[in-house]
N, CA and C of each residue as an Amber inpcrd file, in Angstrom:
protein
   675
   0.4270000  -1.3660000   0.1800000   0.0270000  -0.1320000   0.1920000
   0.9850000   1.1820000   0.0790000   1.9300000   1.3970000   1.0370000
   2.5760000   2.7770000   1.1400000   3.2110000   2.6080000  -0.6250000
   3.7410000   2.0290000  -0.6970000   4.8350000   1.8960000  -2.6350000
   3.5440000   2.1290000  -3.5920000   2.2310000   2.2130000  -3.2550000
   1.3890000   2.4500000  -4.3200000   0.5220000   3.8140000  -3.9680000
   0.9960000   4.2190000  -2.8590000   0.5200000   5.7140000  -2.4640000
   2.1070000   6.4610000  -3.2720000   3.3190000   6.0220000  -2.8130000
   4.5190000   6.8600000  -3.3620000   3.8640000   6.8920000  -5.0660000
   3.4530000   5.6780000  -5.4220000   3.4560000   5.6000000  -7.3100000
   2.4920000   6.9090000  -7.4790000   0.9370000   6.8730000  -6.8150000
   0.1800000   7.8340000  -6.6980000   0.5480000   9.5020000  -6.5710000
   1.5140000   9.7530000  -5.5980000   1.8550000  11.1700000  -5.0750000
   2.9600000  11.3370000  -6.1530000   3.9070000  10.1890000  -6.8220000
   4.5830000  10.6720000  -7.8740000   3.7840000  11.4010000  -9.1720000
   3.0800000  10.9860000  -9.3840000   2.1180000  10.8070000 -10.6650000
   1.5880000  12.3680000 -10.6520000   0.9010000  12.1200000  -9.7730000
   0.5510000  13.7840000  -8.8870000   1.7280000  14.7380000  -9.2380000
   2.6640000  14.5560000  -8.9550000   3.4330000  15.8530000  -8.7900000
   3.9780000  15.7470000  -9.9000000   3.9790000  14.4180000 -10.7550000
   4.0570000  14.8580000 -12.4550000   3.4300000  15.6330000 -12.9560000
   2.2080000  15.4390000 -12.7860000   1.4940000  16.0810000 -13.4240000
   1.2440000  17.6000000 -13.2170000   1.5580000  18.0530000 -11.9150000
   1.6020000  19.5140000 -11.5260000   2.8060000  20.0000000 -12.2470000
   3.6560000  19.6240000 -12.1940000   4.9780000  20.2910000 -13.0240000
   4.7130000  20.5700000 -14.5770000   3.8990000  19.6310000 -15.1570000
   3.6820000  19.3490000 -16.8060000   2.7690000  20.3260000 -16.5450000
   1.0390000  20.9830000 -16.1790000   0.7180000  21.6220000 -15.8870000
   1.2090000  23.0290000 -15.5560000   2.1970000  22.8310000 -14.7420000
   3.1230000  24.7720000 -14.7980000   4.0080000  24.6840000 -16.0390000
   4.7130000  23.7570000 -16.5130000   5.2550000  23.6590000 -17.7910000
   3.9670000  24.2480000 -18.8090000   2.9800000  23.9820000 -18.9320000
   1.8000000  24.1810000 -20.1090000   1.3540000  26.0130000 -20.0260000
   1.6370000  25.8290000 -18.1330000   0.7900000  27.5040000 -18.0170000
   1.5650000  28.5470000 -18.2480000   3.1750000  27.8450000 -17.8820000
   4.0850000  28.9510000 -18.5090000   4.4890000  29.4180000 -19.7830000
   3.8110000  28.3130000 -20.8630000   4.4870000  28.2790000 -21.8700000
   3.1030000  29.6040000 -22.4390000   2.1230000  28.7890000 -21.8980000
   0.7440000  29.7910000 -22.8040000   1.0460000  31.4060000 -22.2020000
   1.7630000  31.5400000 -20.9400000   1.3490000  32.7400000 -20.1510000
   2.4440000  33.3420000 -21.5420000   3.4330000  32.7780000 -21.6230000
   4.3000000  33.4320000 -22.6980000   4.1520000  33.4340000 -23.8970000
   3.6700000  32.7570000 -24.2730000   2.6820000  33.2370000 -25.7780000
   1.8720000  34.3050000 -25.9660000   1.0320000  34.4630000 -24.6940000
  -0.0890000  35.3200000 -24.7120000   1.2090000  36.6040000 -24.8030000
   2.0010000  36.7050000 -24.1330000   2.8120000  38.1910000 -23.6750000
   3.6960000  38.5830000 -25.2510000   3.8090000  37.6080000 -26.0460000
   4.4070000  37.4790000 -27.3360000   3.6640000  38.2570000 -28.0690000
   2.4350000  37.7380000 -28.3350000   1.5010000  37.8690000 -29.3990000
   1.3550000  39.6810000 -28.3580000   0.7690000  39.5710000 -27.3630000
   0.3740000  40.7570000 -27.0110000   1.5380000  42.2010000 -27.3760000
   2.3740000  42.0360000 -27.1600000   4.1150000  42.9470000 -27.6340000
   3.9810000  43.0040000 -28.8290000   4.0420000  41.5800000 -29.6080000
   3.9110000  42.1570000 -31.4990000   2.7020000  42.6510000 -31.7780000
   1.8070000  42.8890000 -30.6660000   0.4190000  43.7720000 -31.3770000
   1.0690000  44.9060000 -31.4100000   1.2150000  45.0070000 -30.0380000
   1.9940000  46.7740000 -29.8920000   3.1890000  47.2700000 -30.5590000
   3.9850000  46.5110000 -31.0960000   5.3570000  46.5120000 -31.8040000
   4.3620000  47.1120000 -32.9630000   3.4280000  46.3870000 -33.4890000
   3.0650000  46.8110000 -34.9830000   2.2600000  48.1190000 -34.6540000
   1.6440000  48.3070000 -33.9940000   1.1060000  49.5900000 -33.6940000
   1.9130000  50.9000000 -33.5440000   3.5660000  50.6090000 -32.7090000
   4.3370000  51.7320000 -32.7270000   4.8570000  51.9080000 -33.8070000
   4.9060000  51.2420000 -34.6470000   5.7970000  50.8150000 -36.1280000
   4.9750000  52.0000000 -37.2480000   3.6930000  51.9290000 -37.0250000
   2.2240000  52.7720000 -37.3570000   2.3070000  54.0540000 -36.7020000
   2.5930000  54.4980000 -35.5530000   3.3220000  56.1660000 -35.4750000
   4.3670000  56.5670000 -36.1520000   4.2990000  57.6210000 -35.4710000
   5.4170000  58.9480000 -36.1970000   6.3860000  58.8210000 -34.8480000
   7.3910000  58.9670000 -35.5140000   8.3800000  59.0600000 -33.9430000
   8.1470000  59.6360000 -32.8400000   7.4710000  61.4510000 -33.3530000
   7.1350000  61.8400000 -31.9530000   5.9720000  61.1460000 -31.1200000
   5.1030000  60.6620000 -31.9830000   3.8490000  60.1470000 -31.5540000
   4.6690000  58.5210000 -30.2360000   5.7680000  57.6740000 -31.0390000
   6.0530000  56.6680000 -30.3380000   6.6440000  57.1010000 -28.9130000
   7.5120000  58.2960000 -29.1670000   8.4730000  58.8450000 -28.1790000
   7.4450000  58.7970000 -26.5620000   6.2010000  59.5320000 -27.0700000
   5.0020000  60.2090000 -26.0770000   4.4700000  58.7060000 -25.6620000
   4.1390000  57.6040000 -26.3190000   3.9320000  56.5620000 -25.9970000
   4.4930000  55.4140000 -24.4880000   3.7990000  55.4110000 -23.3880000
   4.7680000  55.2080000 -22.4890000   4.9170000  53.3910000 -22.3100000
   3.9940000  52.7620000 -23.6040000   4.7280000  51.3860000 -24.1100000
   6.0560000  51.2590000 -24.4780000   6.3340000  52.1310000 -25.1800000
   7.5970000  52.0510000 -26.6300000   8.7620000  51.6000000 -26.0950000
   9.0750000  51.8460000 -25.0690000  10.1790000  51.8990000 -24.6480000
  10.7870000  50.1340000 -23.7640000   9.1320000  50.0280000 -23.2680000
   9.3150000  48.6830000 -22.4710000   9.2320000  47.3430000 -24.0370000
   8.2360000  47.9700000 -25.1650000   8.2620000  47.0180000 -26.2420000
   8.8500000  46.4680000 -26.6910000  10.1630000  47.6600000 -26.5870000
  11.2960000  47.9510000 -27.1520000  13.0300000  47.2630000 -26.3690000
  12.3800000  47.3490000 -25.8350000  13.3560000  46.6760000 -24.8960000
  13.0870000  45.1650000 -24.7900000  12.0060000  44.7740000 -24.9640000
  10.8210000  43.0680000 -24.7560000  12.0310000  42.2260000 -26.3260000
  11.8610000  43.4490000 -27.0720000  12.3800000  43.2800000 -28.5290000
  13.8800000  42.6740000 -28.7090000  14.7770000  43.4440000 -27.9620000
  16.2090000  43.6550000 -27.8810000  16.7930000  42.4290000 -26.7860000
  15.5070000  42.1700000 -25.9700000  16.6840000  41.1350000 -24.9360000
  15.6180000  39.5450000 -25.6430000  14.8560000  39.1850000 -26.6130000
  14.5880000  38.4370000 -27.6140000  15.7710000  38.5290000 -28.3900000
  16.2960000  39.4590000 -29.1750000  16.8050000  38.9040000 -29.8100000
  18.3710000  39.0190000 -29.6200000  18.3930000  39.3420000 -28.2950000
  20.0240000  38.6500000 -27.8670000  19.9890000  37.3500000 -27.3790000
  18.9020000  37.2150000 -27.0960000  18.8320000  35.4300000 -27.1270000
  19.0510000  34.6910000 -28.2580000  18.3630000  35.1090000 -29.2280000
  18.9930000  34.6800000 -30.2050000  20.1670000  34.5260000 -31.1210000
  20.8640000  35.5830000 -30.3280000  22.4310000  35.8660000 -31.1780000
  23.2450000  34.4140000 -30.6890000  22.5910000  34.2020000 -29.1140000
  23.2560000  33.2940000 -28.7460000  22.7410000  31.6100000 -28.9990000
  22.0430000  31.4230000 -30.2770000  22.1980000  30.1810000 -30.3560000
  22.3670000  30.0610000 -32.1290000  22.3230000  28.7840000 -32.8010000
  23.0730000  28.3100000 -33.7810000  21.9310000  28.7870000 -35.4740000
  20.7480000  28.9440000 -34.5800000  19.8420000  29.1070000 -35.2600000
  18.8970000  30.2690000 -34.8710000  18.1060000  30.9540000 -36.0790000
  17.3180000  31.8710000 -35.5830000  16.2260000  31.8790000 -35.8340000
  15.3230000  32.9920000 -34.7260000  13.3900000  32.8160000 -34.5960000
  13.0110000  33.2740000 -35.7740000  12.0900000  32.6310000 -36.9980000
  11.4520000  32.5800000 -38.0540000  10.5990000  33.7440000 -36.9110000
   9.4030000  33.8380000 -36.0380000   8.8740000  34.6670000 -35.8380000
   9.7630000  35.9940000 -34.9100000  10.1020000  35.7750000 -34.4840000
  11.0330000  37.4550000 -34.3280000  11.3280000  38.2450000 -35.2820000
  12.0360000  37.1230000 -36.4710000  12.5400000  37.6030000 -37.3440000
  11.1670000  38.7140000 -38.0690000  10.5890000  37.6350000 -38.7050000
   9.4510000  38.6580000 -38.7260000   8.5580000  39.9330000 -38.3510000
   8.8920000  39.9090000 -37.0240000   8.2730000  40.7650000 -36.9340000
   8.9310000  42.4260000 -37.0270000  10.2490000  42.3300000 -37.8750000
  11.3090000  43.9040000 -38.1920000  11.5420000  43.7810000 -39.4240000
  11.0610000  42.6650000 -40.0430000  11.1330000  42.0270000 -41.7980000
   9.6090000  42.4740000 -42.6920000   9.6130000  44.0630000 -42.0870000
   8.5180000  44.6450000 -42.8910000   8.8840000  46.2300000 -42.8490000
   8.1380000  46.3860000 -44.0710000   8.0460000  47.9220000 -44.5160000
   8.1240000  49.0170000 -43.4200000   7.1720000  48.5370000 -42.6820000
   6.5210000  49.5130000 -41.4090000   7.6190000  49.3310000 -40.5290000
   8.3050000  48.6390000 -40.1690000   9.5580000  48.7250000 -39.3220000
  10.5560000  49.5630000 -40.0240000  10.7340000  49.1200000 -41.1080000
  11.8690000  49.7810000 -41.6340000  11.6580000  51.4510000 -41.9080000
  10.7490000  51.1670000 -42.3460000  10.0590000  53.1100000 -42.4330000
  10.7230000  53.9330000 -41.4000000   9.7820000  52.7780000 -40.1950000
   9.3460000  53.9200000 -38.9620000  11.3630000  53.8820000 -37.9580000
  12.4470000  53.2300000 -38.6390000  13.9880000  52.5940000 -37.7820000
  14.3310000  53.5790000 -38.7100000  14.1160000  54.3320000 -40.2560000
  14.6010000  55.3550000 -40.9280000  13.9910000  56.5130000 -40.2200000
  12.7850000  56.7310000 -40.2970000  12.5860000  57.6710000 -39.5340000
  13.4640000  58.7420000 -38.3050000  13.4680000  57.5580000 -37.7190000
  13.6830000  57.4460000 -36.4010000  15.4790000  58.3520000 -36.3080000
  16.2950000  57.6380000 -37.3840000  17.3060000  58.0130000 -37.1280000
  17.2940000  59.6470000 -38.1470000  16.5340000  60.0300000 -39.2670000
  17.0530000  61.1110000 -39.2560000  16.4010000  62.1010000 -38.5270000
  14.9180000  61.6010000 -37.1980000  14.5770000  62.3140000 -36.6890000
  15.9860000  62.8190000 -35.6070000  16.9950000  61.6290000 -35.1910000
  17.7550000  62.2830000 -34.6010000  18.8800000  62.8140000 -35.3980000
  18.7600000  62.8440000 -36.0940000  20.3650000  63.4960000 -37.1140000
  19.4640000  64.6900000 -36.9900000  18.3350000  65.3580000 -37.5830000
  17.5440000  66.5990000 -37.4030000  17.6710000  67.4970000 -35.5830000
  17.9130000  66.5430000 -35.1780000  17.9130000  66.6610000 -33.4700000
  18.3940000  68.1960000 -33.4680000  18.1870000  69.2220000 -32.7500000
  19.1600000  70.2040000 -32.6110000  18.9160000  71.4300000 -31.1970000
  20.6400000  70.8340000 -30.4990000  19.9330000  71.2570000 -28.3200000
  21.4950000  71.7790000 -29.0060000  21.5030000  73.1520000 -27.8180000
  22.3970000  74.1710000 -28.1880000  23.9670000  73.3700000 -27.5100000
  23.6970000  71.9390000 -26.9980000  24.8190000  71.2800000 -26.5600000
  24.8190000  69.6740000 -27.4670000  25.4480000  69.6080000 -28.1920000
  25.1650000  68.2230000 -28.7980000  24.7090000  67.0130000 -28.3550000
  25.7420000  67.0180000 -26.8040000  25.9460000  65.8500000 -26.2430000
  24.8130000  65.9710000 -25.2340000  24.1290000  66.8030000 -25.2270000
  23.0170000  67.2280000 -24.2990000  21.3900000  65.5290000 -24.7560000
  21.8240000  65.2140000 -25.9440000  21.1500000  64.4180000 -26.6780000
  20.9060000  63.2970000 -26.5160000  22.3180000  62.8220000 -26.0160000
  22.9570000  61.2820000 -25.5870000  21.5010000  61.0670000 -24.1150000
  21.4040000  62.0280000 -23.7950000  21.0250000  61.7050000 -22.0270000
  19.6700000  61.6460000 -22.3030000  19.0000000  61.9320000 -23.4410000
  17.4620000  62.2370000 -23.4520000  16.6240000  60.7190000 -23.9270000
  15.2080000  60.9350000 -23.5440000  13.9240000  59.7360000 -23.7220000
  14.2090000  59.0810000 -24.9630000  13.9920000  60.1500000 -26.5410000
  14.6230000  59.5810000 -27.5130000  15.4450000  58.9350000 -27.6780000
  16.4870000  59.2590000 -27.5040000  17.8210000  58.2160000 -27.2000000
  17.5820000  56.7830000 -26.6310000  17.5800000  57.1220000 -25.4490000
  17.2250000  55.9330000 -24.6660000  16.2190000  55.0120000 -25.0980000
  15.7280000  55.6840000 -25.9630000  14.9600000  54.5060000 -26.6330000
  15.0160000  53.8690000 -27.6160000  15.5920000  54.9400000 -28.8440000
  15.6630000  54.5520000 -29.7500000  17.1570000  53.4080000 -29.3430000
  17.6510000  53.1090000 -28.7190000  18.7120000  52.2500000 -28.5810000
  18.5650000  51.0320000 -28.3110000  17.2540000  50.9890000 -28.1740000
  16.8710000  49.3950000 -28.2620000  16.2830000  48.8100000 -28.8180000
  15.5350000  50.0010000 -29.7670000  15.6070000  49.1130000 -30.9300000
  16.6340000  49.0160000 -32.0920000  17.9410000  50.0140000 -31.9600000
  18.8890000  50.0470000 -32.9650000  19.5110000  48.0970000 -31.8500000
  19.5830000  48.2530000 -30.8970000  20.7280000  46.9570000 -30.6940000
  19.6530000  45.6400000 -31.3410000  18.4690000  45.6860000 -31.0260000
  17.3320000  44.9470000 -31.6930000  17.8140000  44.3430000 -32.7090000
  18.1190000  45.5260000 -33.7790000  18.0540000  45.3680000 -35.4260000
  19.7150000  45.0200000 -35.5710000  20.3110000  45.5080000 -34.9860000
  21.4960000  44.7220000 -34.8180000  21.6050000  43.2770000 -34.8850000
  21.2450000  42.9380000 -34.0600000  21.2830000  41.2860000 -33.5190000
  20.5390000  40.5170000 -34.6120000  19.2570000  41.4970000 -34.8760000
  18.4370000  40.7940000 -36.0600000  19.5960000  40.7770000 -36.9950000
  19.7990000  41.4290000 -37.6490000  20.4680000  41.4330000 -39.2660000
  21.8920000  40.5660000 -39.3330000  22.0560000  39.9250000 -37.7870000
  23.4420000  39.1330000 -37.5800000  22.4210000  38.0210000 -38.2610000
  21.2600000  38.1590000 -38.1810000  20.9410000  36.3010000 -38.4300000
  20.0170000  36.1800000 -39.9530000  19.6630000  37.5920000 -40.1590000
  18.5810000  37.5030000 -41.5540000  19.4020000  38.8960000 -42.4520000
  19.9100000  37.7120000 -43.7080000  19.7150000  38.2090000 -44.6790000
  18.4280000  39.3290000 -45.4810000  17.3400000  38.6270000 -45.1970000
  16.3070000  39.0620000 -45.7970000  16.0960000  40.6300000 -44.8740000
  16.4850000  40.6760000 -43.6420000  16.0370000  42.0860000 -43.3390000
  17.3760000  43.7700000 -43.9150000  18.7910000  42.8390000 -44.5200000
  19.7590000  43.5920000 -44.8270000  19.1280000  44.0310000 -45.7920000
  18.5060000  42.9680000 -46.8760000  18.3100000  43.5540000 -48.1120000
  16.9980000  44.3690000 -47.9630000  16.5100000  44.3710000 -47.2730000
  14.7970000  45.0910000 -46.8800000  15.5980000  46.5550000 -46.0580000
  16.6230000  46.8130000 -45.4760000  17.5750000  47.4020000 -44.9320000
  17.8340000  48.4300000 -45.9720000  18.7750000  47.5340000 -47.4630000
  19.5460000  48.7690000 -48.4270000  18.1470000  49.0680000 -48.8860000
  17.3660000  48.1630000 -49.7720000  16.5140000  48.9300000 -49.8450000
  16.1470000  50.1520000 -50.0730000  15.9170000  50.5310000 -48.3360000
  15.6560000  51.4780000 -47.7650000  16.4480000  52.7560000 -47.6120000
  17.5240000  52.6030000 -48.1860000  18.7830000  53.1640000 -48.0200000
  18.9190000  53.8430000 -46.6680000  18.7180000  52.5280000 -45.1410000
  19.4360000  52.5930000 -44.3170000  21.2730000  52.9860000 -44.1620000
  21.6070000  51.9540000 -45.3780000  22.9810000  52.5640000 -44.9840000
  23.4750000  53.7920000 -45.1120000  23.1040000  54.7380000 -46.3120000
  22.6370000  55.8990000 -46.3730000  22.8630000  56.8820000 -44.4440000
  21.5780000  56.7030000 -44.0250000  21.4110000  57.2340000 -43.0910000
  22.4260000  56.7670000 -41.6960000  22.6230000  55.6560000 -41.7250000
  23.6530000  55.6580000 -40.7380000  25.1220000  55.9000000 -40.6730000
  25.7290000  56.1210000 -41.6960000  26.6450000  56.9280000 -41.9790000
  26.7830000  57.6430000 -41.6670000  25.3840000  58.8560000 -41.9130000
  25.0790000  60.0640000 -41.5750000  25.0150000  60.4740000 -40.0980000
  24.2340000  59.6280000 -39.8970000  24.0880000  59.3210000 -38.2930000
  25.5480000  59.1730000 -37.6170000  26.6020000  58.5580000 -37.9130000
  27.5050000  58.1160000 -36.8450000  28.7270000  59.6650000 -37.2280000
  28.3490000  60.4610000 -38.3480000  28.9300000  61.0810000 -38.6270000
  28.7620000  62.0890000 -37.8050000  27.6840000  62.3720000 -36.7890000
  27.3700000  63.4680000 -36.4130000  28.2650000  63.9800000 -35.2120000
  28.3820000  65.3510000 -34.7460000  29.5550000  66.0330000 -33.9670000
  29.3600000  64.9680000 -32.3490000  28.5220000  64.7190000 -31.9730000
  28.2530000  64.1420000 -30.8630000  28.5050000  62.6370000 -30.7060000
  28.9740000  62.0110000 -31.6700000  29.3000000  60.7040000 -32.1070000
  30.3280000  60.2140000 -32.5300000  31.3340000  61.7440000 -32.1920000
  32.7750000  61.1360000 -32.7190000  33.7930000  60.4850000 -32.2060000
  34.5920000  59.8360000 -32.7240000  35.3000000  58.7620000 -32.1820000
  35.7940000  58.9380000 -30.4010000  36.0960000  60.3780000 -30.5810000
  36.6420000  60.9680000 -28.6220000  35.7450000  60.6420000 -28.0480000
  34.5240000  61.3570000 -28.4170000  33.1380000  61.1640000 -27.6630000
  32.8230000  60.0060000 -27.2110000  33.0380000  58.8750000 -27.9230000
  32.6580000  57.3090000 -27.7590000  33.3520000  56.6740000 -26.2660000
  34.7320000  57.2810000 -26.5100000  35.4150000  56.5220000 -25.4630000
  35.0190000  57.4170000 -24.1070000  33.9070000  58.2620000 -23.9990000
  33.8140000  58.9020000 -22.6600000  32.2620000  58.5130000 -22.2520000
  31.6900000  58.8650000 -23.4120000  30.3740000  58.4970000 -23.4830000
  29.4420000  57.0620000 -23.7410000  29.0550000  56.0330000 -22.9810000
  29.1440000  54.7400000 -22.9100000  27.6680000  54.5930000 -23.8200000
  26.6750000  55.9000000 -24.0430000  25.2290000  55.4820000 -24.7140000
  25.7390000  56.0560000 -26.0690000  26.9400000  56.8860000 -26.7510000
  27.7230000  57.1700000 -28.0670000  27.9790000  55.9240000 -28.9220000
  29.2000000  55.5810000 -27.3940000  29.7020000  53.7270000 -28.2820000
  28.7180000  53.0460000 -28.2390000  27.5130000  53.0080000 -27.9050000
  26.7150000  51.6290000 -28.1910000  25.9450000  52.1400000 -29.1790000
  25.6850000  53.4090000 -29.2060000  24.9180000  53.7280000 -30.8600000
  25.8840000  53.7570000 -31.7890000  27.2010000  54.2010000 -31.9320000
  28.3480000  53.6090000 -32.6470000  28.4080000  52.2240000 -33.0790000
  28.5360000  51.3810000 -32.1480000  29.0380000  50.2440000 -32.2290000
  27.8820000  49.1450000 -32.8680000  26.4010000  49.4820000 -32.4610000
  25.2820000  49.3810000 -33.1490000  25.2950000  49.6190000 -34.8190000
  25.7210000  50.7960000 -34.6760000  25.2560000  51.0660000 -36.7010000
  26.3420000  50.5150000 -37.4230000  27.7920000  51.1040000 -36.2980000
  29.0280000  49.9170000 -37.3810000  28.4220000  48.3730000 -37.6370000
  27.5760000  48.0200000 -36.7310000  27.4300000  46.5380000 -36.5930000
  26.3070000  45.8500000 -37.3580000  25.1640000  46.7900000 -37.5050000
  24.3300000  47.1070000 -38.9100000  25.1440000  47.2310000 -40.1520000
  26.2660000  47.9870000 -40.5140000  26.5950000  48.4390000 -41.8980000
  27.7670000  47.3790000 -41.9110000  28.1700000  46.4820000 -41.1020000
  28.8460000  45.2990000 -41.5340000  27.9340000  44.3750000 -42.0040000
  26.8430000  44.2020000 -41.0290000  26.3050000  43.0180000 -41.6390000
  25.1120000  43.3230000 -42.9250000  24.8670000  44.7710000 -43.0340000
  24.4590000  45.3560000 -44.1240000  25.6360000  44.4320000 -46.0260000
  26.7850000  45.0450000 -46.0170000  27.4300000  44.7650000 -46.3550000
  27.7650000  43.3490000 -46.8040000  28.3690000  42.5690000 -45.7560000
  28.1670000  41.1430000 -45.3650000  27.2490000  40.2750000 -46.2430000
  25.8870000  40.8480000 -46.2780000  24.9120000  40.2950000 -46.4980000
  24.2390000  40.5280000 -47.7230000  24.5010000  42.0120000 -48.3760000
  24.4030000  42.8980000 -49.4450000  25.7000000  42.8620000 -49.9980000
  26.6530000  42.2780000 -50.9630000  28.0230000  42.9120000 -51.3770000
  27.4860000  43.8610000 -52.5730000  26.5480000  44.4240000 -52.9930000
  26.2700000  45.2170000 -54.2110000  26.0820000  46.0040000 -53.4210000
  26.0190000  46.2410000 -52.2330000  26.3280000  48.5240000 -51.8610000
  27.4520000  48.5390000 -51.6900000  28.8650000  48.4500000 -52.0700000
  29.7290000  48.5620000 -52.3100000  30.2010000  49.8650000 -52.3190000
  29.2930000  50.1000000 -53.6520000  29.8710000  50.7610000 -54.7360000
  28.8180000  52.7910000 -53.6400000  28.1440000  52.0950000 -52.8420000
  27.0000000  52.8480000 -52.0830000  28.3050000  53.3520000 -51.1770000
  28.5230000  52.5020000 -50.4040000  29.8190000  52.3190000 -49.4650000
  30.5750000  53.9250000 -49.6050000  31.2500000  53.2260000 -51.0240000
  32.5600000  54.4180000 -52.0480000  31.7670000  55.6070000 -51.5710000
  30.4210000  56.0390000 -52.0720000  29.9760000  57.1200000 -52.2900000
  29.6130000  57.8610000 -51.1680000  29.0030000  56.8880000 -49.8790000
  28.8220000  57.9220000 -49.1520000  30.4260000  57.9830000 -47.7260000
  31.4240000  57.9950000 -48.7080000  32.5540000  57.9460000 -47.6850000
  33.2760000  56.9770000 -46.6900000  32.5240000  55.5800000 -46.7200000
  32.5470000  55.3270000 -45.7830000  34.3470000  54.6920000 -44.7570000
  34.8350000  54.6170000 -46.0060000  36.4680000  54.7600000 -45.8130000
  36.5900000  55.7770000 -44.4440000  36.4800000  57.1170000 -45.0020000
  36.5580000  58.3610000 -43.8420000  35.9500000  58.1450000 -42.6450000
  34.9040000  58.0400000 -42.9350000  34.2070000  57.9950000 -41.7020000
  34.9520000  57.0250000 -40.3210000  35.1540000  55.5420000 -40.8870000
  34.9260000  54.5320000 -39.9910000  36.4510000  54.4500000 -39.9370000
  37.3840000  54.8470000 -40.5190000  38.5790000  54.7540000 -40.1410000
  39.0580000  55.7130000 -38.6340000  38.4220000  57.1910000 -39.0170000
  38.4830000  57.5220000 -37.7650000  38.1300000  56.7970000 -36.2330000
  37.7680000  56.0580000 -36.3430000  37.2770000  55.3110000 -34.7700000
  38.4000000  54.2850000 -34.8220000  38.0130000  53.7670000 -36.1330000
  39.6910000  52.5830000 -35.8790000  40.9160000  53.5770000 -35.2200000
  41.1510000  54.5490000 -35.9110000  42.4560000  55.0500000 -35.3460000
  42.2650000  55.5320000 -33.9340000  41.3490000  56.3760000 -33.3180000
  41.2180000  56.9800000 -32.6860000  41.4630000  55.6770000 -31.3620000
  40.3630000  54.4430000 -31.3320000  41.0870000  53.3720000 -30.9950000
  42.0500000  53.0900000 -30.4070000  42.6330000  52.7470000 -31.4330000
  44.6530000  52.6940000 -31.7000000  45.0300000  53.5640000 -30.5110000
  44.8650000  55.2530000 -31.1740000  45.7660000  56.0130000 -29.6800000
  45.2800000  55.5380000 -28.2970000  44.1240000  55.5450000 -28.4810000
  43.2050000  55.4080000 -27.0890000  43.8460000  54.1020000 -26.2490000
  44.4080000  53.2590000 -26.9150000  44.4950000  52.2130000 -26.5520000
  46.0600000  52.2920000 -26.0290000  46.9370000  53.2590000 -26.3610000
  48.2320000  53.6210000 -26.3350000  48.6830000  54.2360000 -25.2820000
  47.8840000  55.2010000 -24.6590000  47.7790000  56.4810000 -23.6530000
  46.5710000  55.7380000 -22.7310000  47.1320000  56.3970000 -21.4320000
  45.7100000  56.2900000 -19.8880000  44.7110000  56.8690000 -20.2320000
  43.5270000  56.1450000 -20.0350000  42.3580000  56.2240000 -20.3880000
  41.7350000  57.8220000 -19.4890000  41.5040000  58.8840000 -20.0890000
  41.0200000  60.0210000 -19.7830000  40.0880000  59.6250000 -18.7380000
  39.9660000  60.9010000 -17.9730000  38.7940000  60.5550000 -16.9750000
  37.6690000  61.3080000 -17.8370000  36.7390000  60.8610000 -17.8370000
  35.6550000  61.0770000 -18.6760000  34.6720000  60.7330000 -17.4180000
  33.0990000  61.6170000 -18.5800000  31.8450000  61.2180000 -17.3400000
  31.4390000  60.2450000 -18.3870000  31.7210000  59.3540000 -17.5700000
  30.8880000  57.7650000 -18.4650000  29.4020000  57.6520000 -17.9030000
  28.5790000  57.5120000 -19.0290000  26.8860000  57.1550000 -19.2320000
  26.2570000  56.1760000 -19.8080000
């Protein structure tokens, strides 16, 4: 009898674990679908409207976290890639970069600590992660001329190489931009002529040269953010 009771208890515990696993999966799927719908709604907004939307930063953070997890695997997540492999996403992303390029402040460095930049950084990192795995997204970015606006973006005065060594957010913005530019040319070699036309070598060498110089001298005391 005790053996039978132990067997019954073991079965009950196993069923409880299965129910918990199923419940967790259902909860995660509900969250994924909810955030996917929110993401589509955000991509339909203007940049200004998205900045005022209280859920934008949260949803972009969720997208970044999922994409970061994907980079740790050898396979890609088609469901995740499909979230950004749309004209709406690429158009929104391009508009956001152009919005930041046109941002005019008395002190350029102030932009690095603004909400628009903080929110954009999440999306920027997600797209870098996803373009690592998706030639299709790289192709869509190329067709929309994203590589041109990215070169224009990292050529802004507040994103110069010396600034990147002092401000973590500037460093992140440039790092992601260069990562996406690398993925674009890696998956779409036809853009090489565009890169030459956009003065890519001059822009990128500035970061490489400054990094080499900084490694040879003591790190300056900077306000890292």
